[in-house]
C-alpha positions as CSV (number, residue, x, y, z in Angstrom):
1,M,0.0,0.0,0.0
2,K,1.1,3.5,-0.7
3,R,1.6,5.9,2.2
4,N,0.4,9.5,1.9
5,T,3.5,11.7,2.1
6,P,3.6,15.5,1.7
7,A,6.4,15.1,-0.9
8,G,4.2,12.9,-3.1
9,D,5.9,10.6,-5.7
10,R,9.4,11.9,-5.0
11,A,9.3,10.3,-1.5
12,R,8.8,6.8,-2.8
13,P,11.6,4.4,-2.0
14,E,14.0,3.5,-4.7
15,T,13.1,-0.2,-4.6
16,E,9.5,0.6,-5.6
17,M,10.6,2.6,-8.6
18,T,12.9,-0.3,-9.6
19,R,10.0,-2.8,-9.3
20,E,7.8,-0.6,-11.4
21,E,10.5,-0.3,-14.1
22,R,11.0,-4.0,-14.0
23,L,7.3,-4.7,-14.4
24,A,7.1,-2.2,-17.3
25,E,10.0,-3.9,-19.0
26,A,8.3,-7.3,-18.6
27,L,5.1,-6.0,-20.1
28,R,6.9,-4.6,-23.1
29,A,8.7,-7.9,-23.6
30,N,5.4,-9.8,-23.3
31,L,3.7,-7.6,-25.8
32,A,6.6,-8.0,-28.3
33,R,6.5,-11.8,-27.9
34,R,2.7,-11.8,-28.4
35,K,3.0,-9.7,-31.5
36,A,5.6,-12.0,-32.9
37,Q,3.4,-15.0,-32.2
38,A,0.4,-13.3,-33.9
39,R,2.5,-12.5,-37.0
40,A,3.8,-16.1,-37.2
41,R,0.3,-17.4,-37.0
42,K,-0.9,-15.0,-39.6
43,A,2.0,-15.9,-41.9
44,G,1.2,-19.6,-41.8
45,P,3.5,-22.6,-41.6
46,G,4.8,-22.6,-45.1
47,D,5.5,-18.9,-45.7
48,D,9.1,-18.9,-44.3
49,N,10.2,-21.5,-46.9
50,E,8.6,-19.7,-49.8
51,R,10.3,-16.5,-48.9
52,S,13.8,-18.1,-48.7
53,E,13.3,-19.9,-52.0
54,G,12.4,-16.7,-53.8
55,N,15.6,-14.9,-52.6
56,E,17.9,-17.4,-54.3
């Protein structure tokens, strides 16, 4: 729980800021992973082979 302090957010302990930053980074990584999975599903199973054959 957050404590009400006269200084507001600046009085938060450094460990809480680190936790928030860590959670934000984890959320960004999760979003990137989910987007990659969605792109892979949309591309289909045979699309990777077709692209590499066309480049030769």
